[in-house]
mmCIF file as gemmi writes it, N, C-alpha and C atoms, coordinates in Angstrom:
data_model
loop_
_atom_site.group_PDB
_atom_site.id
_atom_site.type_symbol
_atom_site.label_atom_id
_atom_site.label_alt_id
_atom_site.label_comp_id
_atom_site.label_asym_id
_atom_site.label_entity_id
_atom_site.label_seq_id
_atom_site.pdbx_PDB_ins_code
_atom_site.Cartn_x
_atom_site.Cartn_y
_atom_site.Cartn_z
_atom_site.occupancy
_atom_site.B_iso_or_equiv
_atom_site.pdbx_formal_charge
_atom_site.auth_seq_id
_atom_site.auth_asym_id
_atom_site.pdbx_PDB_model_num
ATOM 1 N N . UNK Axp A 1 ? -22.878 13.871 5.889 1 0 ? 1 A 1
ATOM 2 C CA . UNK Axp A 1 ? -22.66 12.45 6.158 1 0 ? 1 A 1
ATOM 3 C C . UNK Axp A 1 ? -22.527 11.708 4.831 1 0 ? 1 A 1
ATOM 4 N N . UNK Axp A 2 ? -21.546 10.866 4.752 1 0 ? 2 A 1
ATOM 5 C CA . UNK Axp A 2 ? -21.327 10.075 3.54 1 0 ? 2 A 1
ATOM 6 C C . UNK Axp A 2 ? -22.376 8.969 3.425 1 0 ? 2 A 1
ATOM 7 N N . UNK Axp A 3 ? -22.757 8.669 2.215 1 0 ? 3 A 1
ATOM 8 C CA . UNK Axp A 3 ? -23.683 7.559 1.986 1 0 ? 3 A 1
ATOM 9 C C . UNK Axp A 3 ? -22.903 6.247 1.989 1 0 ? 3 A 1
ATOM 10 N N . UNK Axp A 4 ? -23.628 5.168 2.081 1 0 ? 4 A 1
ATOM 11 C CA . UNK Axp A 4 ? -23.022 3.835 2.04 1 0 ? 4 A 1
ATOM 12 C C . UNK Axp A 4 ? -22.205 3.685 0.75 1 0 ? 4 A 1
ATOM 13 N N . UNK Axp A 5 ? -22.775 4.071 -0.365 1 0 ? 5 A 1
ATOM 14 C CA . UNK Axp A 5 ? -22.095 3.947 -1.664 1 0 ? 5 A 1
ATOM 15 C C . UNK Axp A 5 ? -20.825 4.794 -1.71 1 0 ? 5 A 1
ATOM 16 N N . UNK Axp A 6 ? -20.851 5.979 -1.119 1 0 ? 6 A 1
ATOM 17 C CA . UNK Axp A 6 ? -19.665 6.839 -1.107 1 0 ? 6 A 1
ATOM 18 C C . UNK Axp A 6 ? -18.555 6.225 -0.257 1 0 ? 6 A 1
ATOM 19 N N . UNK Axp A 7 ? -18.926 5.64 0.869 1 0 ? 7 A 1
ATOM 20 C CA . UNK Axp A 7 ? -17.925 4.988 1.723 1 0 ? 7 A 1
ATOM 21 C C . UNK Axp A 7 ? -17.307 3.809 0.988 1 0 ? 7 A 1
ATOM 22 N N . UNK Axp A 8 ? -18.147 3.009 0.336 1 0 ? 8 A 1
ATOM 23 C CA . UNK Axp A 8 ? -17.647 1.873 -0.437 1 0 ? 8 A 1
ATOM 24 C C . UNK Axp A 8 ? -16.674 2.35 -1.505 1 0 ? 8 A 1
ATOM 25 N N . UNK Axp A 9 ? -17.014 3.411 -2.214 1 0 ? 9 A 1
ATOM 26 C CA . UNK Axp A 9 ? -16.145 3.934 -3.277 1 0 ? 9 A 1
ATOM 27 C C . UNK Axp A 9 ? -14.821 4.429 -2.708 1 0 ? 9 A 1
ATOM 28 N N . UNK Axp A 10 ? -14.867 5.146 -1.605 1 0 ? 10 A 1
ATOM 29 C CA . UNK Axp A 10 ? -13.637 5.646 -0.98 1 0 ? 10 A 1
ATOM 30 C C . UNK Axp A 10 ? -12.745 4.484 -0.562 1 0 ? 10 A 1
ATOM 31 N N . UNK Axp A 11 ? -13.321 3.487 0.098 1 0 ? 11 A 1
ATOM 32 C CA . UNK Axp A 11 ? -12.534 2.353 0.573 1 0 ? 11 A 1
ATOM 33 C C . UNK Axp A 11 ? -11.983 1.526 -0.589 1 0 ? 11 A 1
ATOM 34 N N . UNK Axp A 12 ? -12.784 1.342 -1.627 1 0 ? 12 A 1
ATOM 35 C CA . UNK Axp A 12 ? -12.296 0.608 -2.806 1 0 ? 12 A 1
ATOM 36 C C . UNK Axp A 12 ? -11.169 1.372 -3.491 1 0 ? 12 A 1
ATOM 37 N N . UNK Axp A 13 ? -11.285 2.688 -3.547 1 0 ? 13 A 1
ATOM 38 C CA . UNK Axp A 13 ? -10.233 3.518 -4.147 1 0 ? 13 A 1
ATOM 39 C C . UNK Axp A 13 ? -8.94 3.409 -3.333 1 0 ? 13 A 1
ATOM 40 N N . UNK Axp A 14 ? -9.073 3.386 -2.003 1 0 ? 14 A 1
ATOM 41 C CA . UNK Axp A 14 ? -7.897 3.228 -1.144 1 0 ? 14 A 1
ATOM 42 C C . UNK Axp A 14 ? -7.201 1.892 -1.397 1 0 ? 14 A 1
ATOM 43 N N . UNK Axp A 15 ? -7.992 0.836 -1.551 1 0 ? 15 A 1
ATOM 44 C CA . UNK Axp A 15 ? -7.415 -0.487 -1.812 1 0 ? 15 A 1
ATOM 45 C C . UNK Axp A 15 ? -6.699 -0.491 -3.159 1 0 ? 15 A 1
ATOM 46 N N . UNK Axp A 16 ? -7.343 0.049 -4.185 1 0 ? 16 A 1
ATOM 47 C CA . UNK Axp A 16 ? -6.717 0.085 -5.512 1 0 ? 16 A 1
ATOM 48 C C . UNK Axp A 16 ? -5.423 0.89 -5.5 1 0 ? 16 A 1
ATOM 49 N N . UNK Axp A 17 ? -5.441 2.021 -4.819 1 0 ? 17 A 1
ATOM 50 C CA . UNK Axp A 17 ? -4.254 2.869 -4.743 1 0 ? 17 A 1
ATOM 51 C C . UNK Axp A 17 ? -3.126 2.162 -3.988 1 0 ? 17 A 1
ATOM 52 N N . UNK Axp A 18 ? -3.458 1.545 -2.871 1 0 ? 18 A 1
ATOM 53 C CA . UNK Axp A 18 ? -2.452 0.829 -2.086 1 0 ? 18 A 1
ATOM 54 C C . UNK Axp A 18 ? -1.917 -0.368 -2.855 1 0 ? 18 A 1
ATOM 55 N N . UNK Axp A 19 ? -2.787 -1.016 -3.603 1 0 ? 19 A 1
ATOM 56 C CA . UNK Axp A 19 ? -2.361 -2.163 -4.413 1 0 ? 19 A 1
ATOM 57 C C . UNK Axp A 19 ? -1.391 -1.725 -5.51 1 0 ? 19 A 1
ATOM 58 N N . UNK Axp A 20 ? -1.665 -0.597 -6.135 1 0 ? 20 A 1
ATOM 59 C CA . UNK Axp A 20 ? -0.775 -0.072 -7.173 1 0 ? 20 A 1
ATOM 60 C C . UNK Axp A 20 ? 0.579 0.321 -6.579 1 0 ? 20 A 1
ATOM 61 N N . UNK Axp A 21 ? 0.553 0.94 -5.396 1 0 ? 21 A 1
ATOM 62 C CA . UNK Axp A 21 ? 1.804 1.309 -4.716 1 0 ? 21 A 1
ATOM 63 C C . UNK Axp A 21 ? 2.615 0.062 -4.382 1 0 ? 21 A 1
ATOM 64 N N . UNK Axp A 22 ? 1.947 -0.984 -3.911 1 0 ? 22 A 1
ATOM 65 C CA . UNK Axp A 22 ? 2.632 -2.226 -3.569 1 0 ? 22 A 1
ATOM 66 C C . UNK Axp A 22 ? 3.223 -2.873 -4.816 1 0 ? 22 A 1
ATOM 67 N N . UNK Axp A 23 ? 2.483 -2.844 -5.902 1 0 ? 23 A 1
ATOM 68 C CA . UNK Axp A 23 ? 2.981 -3.405 -7.162 1 0 ? 23 A 1
ATOM 69 C C . UNK Axp A 23 ? 4.241 -2.67 -7.617 1 0 ? 23 A 1
ATOM 70 N N . UNK Axp A 24 ? 4.215 -1.349 -7.535 1 0 ? 24 A 1
ATOM 71 C CA . UNK Axp A 24 ? 5.39 -0.552 -7.915 1 0 ? 24 A 1
ATOM 72 C C . UNK Axp A 24 ? 6.585 -0.874 -7.025 1 0 ? 24 A 1
ATOM 73 N N . UNK Axp A 25 ? 6.329 -1.013 -5.729 1 0 ? 25 A 1
ATOM 74 C CA . UNK Axp A 25 ? 7.413 -1.325 -4.795 1 0 ? 25 A 1
ATOM 75 C C . UNK Axp A 25 ? 7.996 -2.703 -5.083 1 0 ? 25 A 1
ATOM 76 N N . UNK Axp A 26 ? 7.135 -3.662 -5.389 1 0 ? 26 A 1
ATOM 77 C CA . UNK Axp A 26 ? 7.622 -5.008 -5.734 1 0 ? 26 A 1
ATOM 78 C C . UNK Axp A 26 ? 8.482 -4.964 -6.992 1 0 ? 26 A 1
ATOM 79 N N . UNK Axp A 27 ? 8.036 -4.215 -7.977 1 0 ? 27 A 1
ATOM 80 C CA . UNK Axp A 27 ? 8.795 -4.109 -9.221 1 0 ? 27 A 1
ATOM 81 C C . UNK Axp A 27 ? 10.15 -3.465 -8.969 1 0 ? 27 A 1
ATOM 82 N N . UNK Axp A 28 ? 10.188 -2.496 -8.085 1 0 ? 28 A 1
ATOM 83 C CA . UNK Axp A 28 ? 11.447 -1.834 -7.751 1 0 ? 28 A 1
ATOM 84 C C . UNK Axp A 28 ? 12.412 -2.813 -7.086 1 0 ? 28 A 1
ATOM 85 N N . UNK Axp A 29 ? 11.914 -3.596 -6.14 1 0 ? 29 A 1
ATOM 86 C CA . UNK Axp A 29 ? 12.753 -4.593 -5.479 1 0 ? 29 A 1
ATOM 87 C C . UNK Axp A 29 ? 13.205 -5.649 -6.486 1 0 ? 29 A 1
ATOM 88 N N . UNK Axp A 30 ? 12.305 -6.099 -7.343 1 0 ? 30 A 1
ATOM 89 C CA . UNK Axp A 30 ? 12.67 -7.09 -8.362 1 0 ? 30 A 1
ATOM 90 C C . UNK Axp A 30 ? 13.747 -6.554 -9.304 1 0 ? 30 A 1
ATOM 91 N N . UNK Axp A 31 ? 13.633 -5.288 -9.674 1 0 ? 31 A 1
ATOM 92 C CA . UNK Axp A 31 ? 14.641 -4.679 -10.543 1 0 ? 31 A 1
ATOM 93 C C . UNK Axp A 31 ? 15.998 -4.637 -9.84 1 0 ? 31 A 1
ATOM 94 N N . UNK Axp A 32 ? 15.969 -4.385 -8.55 1 0 ? 32 A 1
ATOM 95 C CA . UNK Axp A 32 ? 17.22 -4.371 -7.783 1 0 ? 32 A 1
ATOM 96 C C . UNK Axp A 32 ? 17.855 -5.76 -7.77 1 0 ? 32 A 1
ATOM 97 N N . UNK Axp A 33 ? 17.038 -6.775 -7.638 1 0 ? 33 A 1
ATOM 98 C CA . UNK Axp A 33 ? 17.56 -8.145 -7.62 1 0 ? 33 A 1
ATOM 99 C C . UNK Axp A 33 ? 18.298 -8.447 -8.922 1 0 ? 33 A 1
ATOM 100 N N . UNK Axp A 34 ? 17.784 -7.941 -10.011 1 0 ? 34 A 1
ATOM 101 C CA . UNK Axp A 34 ? 18.416 -8.161 -11.308 1 0 ? 34 A 1
ATOM 102 C C . UNK Axp A 34 ? 19.745 -7.417 -11.422 1 0 ? 34 A 1
ATOM 103 N N . UNK Axp A 35 ? 19.919 -6.383 -10.604 1 0 ? 35 A 1
ATOM 104 C CA . UNK Axp A 35 ? 21.126 -5.554 -10.641 1 0 ? 35 A 1
ATOM 105 C C . UNK Axp A 35 ? 22.143 -5.925 -9.573 1 0 ? 35 A 1
ATOM 106 N N . UNK Axp A 36 ? 21.98 -7.037 -8.917 1 0 ? 36 A 1
ATOM 107 C CA . UNK Axp A 36 ? 22.812 -7.365 -7.76 1 0 ? 36 A 1
ATOM 108 C C . UNK Axp A 36 ? 24.301 -7.105 -7.97 1 0 ? 36 A 1
ATOM 109 N N . UNK Axp A 37 ? 24.932 -7.576 -9.023 1 0 ? 37 A 1
ATOM 110 C CA . UNK Axp A 37 ? 26.378 -7.306 -9.145 1 0 ? 37 A 1
ATOM 111 C C . UNK Axp A 37 ? 26.712 -5.812 -9.161 1 0 ? 37 A 1
ATOM 112 N N . UNK Axp A 38 ? 25.923 -5.016 -9.844 1 0 ? 38 A 1
ATOM 113 C CA . UNK Axp A 38 ? 26.225 -3.581 -9.926 1 0 ? 38 A 1
ATOM 114 C C . UNK Axp A 38 ? 25.825 -2.849 -8.653 1 0 ? 38 A 1
ATOM 115 N N . UNK Axp A 39 ? 24.987 -3.45 -7.83 1 0 ? 39 A 1
ATOM 116 C CA . UNK Axp A 39 ? 24.573 -2.796 -6.589 1 0 ? 39 A 1
ATOM 117 C C . UNK Axp A 39 ? 25.631 -2.866 -5.5 1 0 ? 39 A 1
ATOM 118 N N . UNK Axp A 40 ? 26.671 -3.578 -5.758 1 0 ? 40 A 1
ATOM 119 C CA . UNK Axp A 40 ? 27.732 -3.682 -4.757 1 0 ? 40 A 1
ATOM 120 C C . UNK Axp A 40 ? 28.6 -2.428 -4.726 1 0 ? 40 A 1
ATOM 121 N N . UNK Axp A 41 ? 28.23 -1.453 -5.527 1 0 ? 41 A 1
ATOM 122 C CA . UNK Axp A 41 ? 28.951 -0.187 -5.527 1 0 ? 41 A 1
ATOM 123 C C . UNK Axp A 41 ? 28.53 0.647 -4.318 1 0 ? 41 A 1
ATOM 124 N N . UNK Axp A 42 ? 29.037 1.851 -4.215 1 0 ? 42 A 1
ATOM 125 C CA . UNK Axp A 42 ? 28.836 2.693 -3.04 1 0 ? 42 A 1
ATOM 126 C C . UNK Axp A 42 ? 27.381 2.914 -2.637 1 0 ? 42 A 1
ATOM 127 N N . UNK Axp A 43 ? 26.522 3.249 -3.576 1 0 ? 43 A 1
ATOM 128 C CA . UNK Axp A 43 ? 25.143 3.575 -3.219 1 0 ? 43 A 1
ATOM 129 C C . UNK Axp A 43 ? 24.227 2.348 -3.233 1 0 ? 43 A 1
ATOM 130 N N . UNK Axp A 44 ? 24.754 1.183 -3.504 1 0 ? 44 A 1
ATOM 131 C CA . UNK Axp A 44 ? 23.932 -0.025 -3.617 1 0 ? 44 A 1
ATOM 132 C C . UNK Axp A 44 ? 23.172 -0.371 -2.358 1 0 ? 44 A 1
ATOM 133 N N . UNK Axp A 45 ? 23.845 -0.367 -1.221 1 0 ? 45 A 1
ATOM 134 C CA . UNK Axp A 45 ? 23.172 -0.689 0.04 1 0 ? 45 A 1
ATOM 135 C C . UNK Axp A 45 ? 22.061 0.302 0.35 1 0 ? 45 A 1
ATOM 136 N N . UNK Axp A 46 ? 22.338 1.56 0.089 1 0 ? 46 A 1
ATOM 137 C CA . UNK Axp A 46 ? 21.34 2.605 0.335 1 0 ? 46 A 1
ATOM 138 C C . UNK Axp A 46 ? 20.108 2.392 -0.55 1 0 ? 46 A 1
ATOM 139 N N . UNK Axp A 47 ? 20.324 2.112 -1.805 1 0 ? 47 A 1
ATOM 140 C CA . UNK Axp A 47 ? 19.209 1.884 -2.741 1 0 ? 47 A 1
ATOM 141 C C . UNK Axp A 47 ? 18.398 0.659 -2.338 1 0 ? 47 A 1
ATOM 142 N N . UNK Axp A 48 ? 19.085 -0.409 -1.962 1 0 ? 48 A 1
ATOM 143 C CA . UNK Axp A 48 ? 18.388 -1.629 -1.543 1 0 ? 48 A 1
ATOM 144 C C . UNK Axp A 48 ? 17.57 -1.356 -0.278 1 0 ? 48 A 1
ATOM 145 N N . UNK Axp A 49 ? 18.183 -0.703 0.684 1 0 ? 49 A 1
ATOM 146 C CA . UNK Axp A 49 ? 17.487 -0.386 1.937 1 0 ? 49 A 1
ATOM 147 C C . UNK Axp A 49 ? 16.244 0.448 1.679 1 0 ? 49 A 1
ATOM 148 N N . UNK Axp A 50 ? 16.368 1.467 0.849 1 0 ? 50 A 1
ATOM 149 C CA . UNK Axp A 50 ? 15.22 2.319 0.533 1 0 ? 50 A 1
ATOM 150 C C . UNK Axp A 50 ? 14.122 1.549 -0.18 1 0 ? 50 A 1
ATOM 151 N N . UNK Axp A 51 ? 14.497 0.695 -1.109 1 0 ? 51 A 1
ATOM 152 C CA . UNK Axp A 51 ? 13.5 -0.087 -1.854 1 0 ? 51 A 1
ATOM 153 C C . UNK Axp A 51 ? 12.761 -1.042 -0.922 1 0 ? 51 A 1
ATOM 154 N N . UNK Axp A 52 ? 13.481 -1.671 -0.022 1 0 ? 52 A 1
ATOM 155 C CA . UNK Axp A 52 ? 12.845 -2.604 0.903 1 0 ? 52 A 1
ATOM 156 C C . UNK Axp A 52 ? 11.952 -1.866 1.891 1 0 ? 52 A 1
ATOM 157 N N . UNK Axp A 53 ? 12.401 -0.718 2.387 1 0 ? 53 A 1
ATOM 158 C CA . UNK Axp A 53 ? 11.568 0.079 3.296 1 0 ? 53 A 1
ATOM 159 C C . UNK Axp A 53 ? 10.273 0.499 2.614 1 0 ? 53 A 1
ATOM 160 N N . UNK Axp A 54 ? 10.368 0.931 1.365 1 0 ? 54 A 1
ATOM 161 C CA . UNK Axp A 54 ? 9.166 1.336 0.623 1 0 ? 54 A 1
ATOM 162 C C . UNK Axp A 54 ? 8.243 0.137 0.418 1 0 ? 54 A 1
ATOM 163 N N . UNK Axp A 55 ? 8.813 -1.026 0.135 1 0 ? 55 A 1
ATOM 164 C CA . UNK Axp A 55 ? 7.993 -2.22 -0.045 1 0 ? 55 A 1
ATOM 165 C C . UNK Axp A 55 ? 7.248 -2.555 1.245 1 0 ? 55 A 1
ATOM 166 N N . UNK Axp A 56 ? 7.931 -2.472 2.378 1 0 ? 56 A 1
ATOM 167 C CA . UNK Axp A 56 ? 7.298 -2.753 3.669 1 0 ? 56 A 1
ATOM 168 C C . UNK Axp A 56 ? 6.172 -1.76 3.94 1 0 ? 56 A 1
ATOM 169 N N . UNK Axp A 57 ? 6.434 -0.47 3.714 1 0 ? 57 A 1
ATOM 170 C CA . UNK Axp A 57 ? 5.415 0.558 3.932 1 0 ? 57 A 1
ATOM 171 C C . UNK Axp A 57 ? 4.219 0.35 2.999 1 0 ? 57 A 1
ATOM 172 N N . UNK Axp A 58 ? 4.495 0.001 1.752 1 0 ? 58 A 1
ATOM 173 C CA . UNK Axp A 58 ? 3.426 -0.228 0.775 1 0 ? 58 A 1
ATOM 174 C C . UNK Axp A 58 ? 2.587 -1.434 1.175 1 0 ? 58 A 1
ATOM 175 N N . UNK Axp A 59 ? 3.254 -2.487 1.632 1 0 ? 59 A 1
ATOM 176 C CA . UNK Axp A 59 ? 2.523 -3.692 2.06 1 0 ? 59 A 1
ATOM 177 C C . UNK Axp A 59 ? 1.642 -3.376 3.266 1 0 ? 59 A 1
ATOM 178 N N . UNK Axp A 60 ? 2.162 -2.622 4.215 1 0 ? 60 A 1
ATOM 179 C CA . UNK Axp A 60 ? 1.387 -2.239 5.395 1 0 ? 60 A 1
ATOM 180 C C . UNK Axp A 60 ? 0.191 -1.372 5.017 1 0 ? 60 A 1
ATOM 181 N N . UNK Axp A 61 ? 0.384 -0.452 4.086 1 0 ? 61 A 1
ATOM 182 C CA . UNK Axp A 61 ? -0.709 0.408 3.628 1 0 ? 61 A 1
ATOM 183 C C . UNK Axp A 61 ? -1.791 -0.421 2.931 1 0 ? 61 A 1
ATOM 184 N N . UNK Axp A 62 ? -1.365 -1.397 2.145 1 0 ? 62 A 1
ATOM 185 C CA . UNK Axp A 62 ? -2.322 -2.269 1.461 1 0 ? 62 A 1
ATOM 186 C C . UNK Axp A 62 ? -3.11 -3.088 2.481 1 0 ? 62 A 1
ATOM 187 N N . UNK Axp A 63 ? -2.43 -3.657 3.449 1 0 ? 63 A 1
ATOM 188 C CA . UNK Axp A 63 ? -3.105 -4.451 4.477 1 0 ? 63 A 1
ATOM 189 C C . UNK Axp A 63 ? -4.107 -3.592 5.258 1 0 ? 63 A 1
ATOM 190 N N . UNK Axp A 64 ? -3.713 -2.373 5.594 1 0 ? 64 A 1
ATOM 191 C CA . UNK Axp A 64 ? -4.594 -1.46 6.318 1 0 ? 64 A 1
ATOM 192 C C . UNK Axp A 64 ? -5.833 -1.128 5.483 1 0 ? 64 A 1
ATOM 193 N N . UNK Axp A 65 ? -5.633 -0.86 4.192 1 0 ? 65 A 1
ATOM 194 C CA . UNK Axp A 65 ? -6.754 -0.524 3.313 1 0 ? 65 A 1
ATOM 195 C C . UNK Axp A 65 ? -7.713 -1.699 3.184 1 0 ? 65 A 1
ATOM 196 N N . UNK Axp A 66 ? -7.167 -2.894 3.045 1 0 ? 66 A 1
ATOM 197 C CA . UNK Axp A 66 ? -8.02 -4.078 2.92 1 0 ? 66 A 1
ATOM 198 C C . UNK Axp A 66 ? -8.793 -4.311 4.218 1 0 ? 66 A 1
ATOM 199 N N . UNK Axp A 67 ? -8.137 -4.171 5.362 1 0 ? 67 A 1
ATOM 200 C CA . UNK Axp A 67 ? -8.81 -4.37 6.649 1 0 ? 67 A 1
ATOM 201 C C . UNK Axp A 67 ? -9.952 -3.375 6.835 1 0 ? 67 A 1
ATOM 202 N N . UNK Axp A 68 ? -9.716 -2.126 6.469 1 0 ? 68 A 1
ATOM 203 C CA . UNK Axp A 68 ? -10.777 -1.11 6.571 1 0 ? 68 A 1
ATOM 204 C C . UNK Axp A 68 ? -11.945 -1.47 5.681 1 0 ? 68 A 1
ATOM 205 N N . UNK Axp A 69 ? -11.643 -1.909 4.473 1 0 ? 69 A 1
ATOM 206 C CA . UNK Axp A 69 ? -12.679 -2.268 3.518 1 0 ? 69 A 1
ATOM 207 C C . UNK Axp A 69 ? -13.477 -3.469 4.015 1 0 ? 69 A 1
ATOM 208 N N . UNK Axp A 70 ? -12.791 -4.495 4.488 1 0 ? 70 A 1
ATOM 209 C CA . UNK Axp A 70 ? -13.451 -5.708 4.977 1 0 ? 70 A 1
ATOM 210 C C . UNK Axp A 70 ? -14.29 -5.402 6.219 1 0 ? 70 A 1
ATOM 211 N N . UNK Axp A 71 ? -13.749 -4.604 7.141 1 0 ? 71 A 1
ATOM 212 C CA . UNK Axp A 71 ? -14.49 -4.255 8.358 1 0 ? 71 A 1
ATOM 213 C C . UNK Axp A 71 ? -15.8 -3.556 8.013 1 0 ? 71 A 1
ATOM 214 N N . UNK Axp A 72 ? -15.764 -2.689 7.013 1 0 ? 72 A 1
ATOM 215 C CA . UNK Axp A 72 ? -16.986 -1.995 6.62 1 0 ? 72 A 1
ATOM 216 C C . UNK Axp A 72 ? -17.923 -2.936 5.874 1 0 ? 72 A 1
ATOM 217 N N . UNK Axp A 73 ? -17.382 -3.68 4.914 1 0 ? 73 A 1
ATOM 218 C CA . UNK Axp A 73 ? -18.21 -4.553 4.09 1 0 ? 73 A 1
ATOM 219 C C . UNK Axp A 73 ? -18.885 -5.648 4.908 1 0 ? 73 A 1
ATOM 220 N N . UNK Axp A 74 ? -18.132 -6.293 5.773 1 0 ? 74 A 1
ATOM 221 C CA . UNK Axp A 74 ? -18.677 -7.425 6.524 1 0 ? 74 A 1
ATOM 222 C C . UNK Axp A 74 ? -19.391 -7.027 7.812 1 0 ? 74 A 1
ATOM 223 N N . UNK Axp A 75 ? -18.881 -6.006 8.487 1 0 ? 75 A 1
ATOM 224 C CA . UNK Axp A 75 ? -19.407 -5.673 9.811 1 0 ? 75 A 1
ATOM 225 C C . UNK Axp A 75 ? -20.055 -4.295 9.901 1 0 ? 75 A 1
ATOM 226 N N . UNK Axp A 76 ? -19.996 -3.533 8.805 1 0 ? 76 A 1
ATOM 227 C CA . UNK Axp A 76 ? -20.601 -2.204 8.81 1 0 ? 76 A 1
ATOM 228 C C . UNK Axp A 76 ? -19.849 -1.189 9.643 1 0 ? 76 A 1
ATOM 229 N N . UNK Axp A 77 ? -18.577 -1.47 9.943 1 0 ? 77 A 1
ATOM 230 C CA . UNK Axp A 77 ? -17.775 -0.551 10.76 1 0 ? 77 A 1
ATOM 231 C C . UNK Axp A 77 ? -17.218 0.561 9.868 1 0 ? 77 A 1
ATOM 232 N N . UNK Axp A 78 ? -17.675 1.768 10.112 1 0 ? 78 A 1
ATOM 233 C CA . UNK Axp A 78 ? -17.212 2.925 9.336 1 0 ? 78 A 1
ATOM 234 C C . UNK Axp A 78 ? -15.891 3.386 9.939 1 0 ? 78 A 1
ATOM 235 N N . UNK Axp A 79 ? -14.846 3.501 9.117 1 0 ? 79 A 1
ATOM 236 C CA . UNK Axp A 79 ? -13.558 3.979 9.642 1 0 ? 79 A 1
ATOM 237 C C . UNK Axp A 79 ? -13.711 5.344 10.311 1 0 ? 79 A 1
ATOM 238 N N . UNK Axp A 80 ? -12.98 5.528 11.387 1 0 ? 80 A 1
ATOM 239 C CA . UNK Axp A 80 ? -13.075 6.756 12.188 1 0 ? 80 A 1
ATOM 240 C C . UNK Axp A 80 ? -12.961 8.026 11.33 1 0 ? 80 A 1
ATOM 241 N N . UNK Axp A 81 ? -12.006 8.034 10.385 1 0 ? 81 A 1
ATOM 242 C CA . UNK Axp A 81 ? -11.787 9.245 9.581 1 0 ? 81 A 1
ATOM 243 C C . UNK Axp A 81 ? -12.902 9.506 8.575 1 0 ? 81 A 1
ATOM 244 N N . UNK Axp A 82 ? -13.807 8.554 8.375 1 0 ? 82 A 1
ATOM 245 C CA . UNK Axp A 82 ? -14.92 8.763 7.447 1 0 ? 82 A 1
ATOM 246 C C . UNK Axp A 82 ? -16.239 9.035 8.179 1 0 ? 82 A 1
ATOM 247 N N . UNK Axp A 83 ? -16.226 8.929 9.483 1 0 ? 83 A 1
ATOM 248 C CA . UNK Axp A 83 ? -17.433 9.209 10.263 1 0 ? 83 A 1
ATOM 249 C C . UNK Axp A 83 ? -17.685 10.702 10.287 1 0 ? 83 A 1
ATOM 250 N N . UNK Axp A 84 ? -18.905 11.062 10.039 1 0 ? 84 A 1
ATOM 251 C CA . UNK Axp A 84 ? -19.283 12.463 10.089 1 0 ? 84 A 1
ATOM 252 C C . UNK Axp A 84 ? -18.785 13.289 8.929 1 0 ? 84 A 1
ATOM 253 N N . UNK Axp A 85 ? -18.135 12.652 7.961 1 0 ? 85 A 1
ATOM 254 C CA . UNK Axp A 85 ? -17.614 13.392 6.796 1 0 ? 85 A 1
ATOM 255 C C . UNK Axp A 85 ? -18.73 13.647 5.808 1 0 ? 85 A 1
């Protein structure tokens, strides 16, 4: 069984990791915005679509990590995947 401190560390690590992924995705989208004229070439739409999809996935992962962390911190709700670990 994980201790309270171990659960806190795992959840904080998840938030930091998701935050870093979201930051990278934002930077990728921002870089694409700077390339708009050159993105009108053949692979431009594909690159933009992929960057936006990754940004959406990263944002969702960050929101999920924060919700798990807040649920545990405020309400003591241990995420299902950490119960009994």
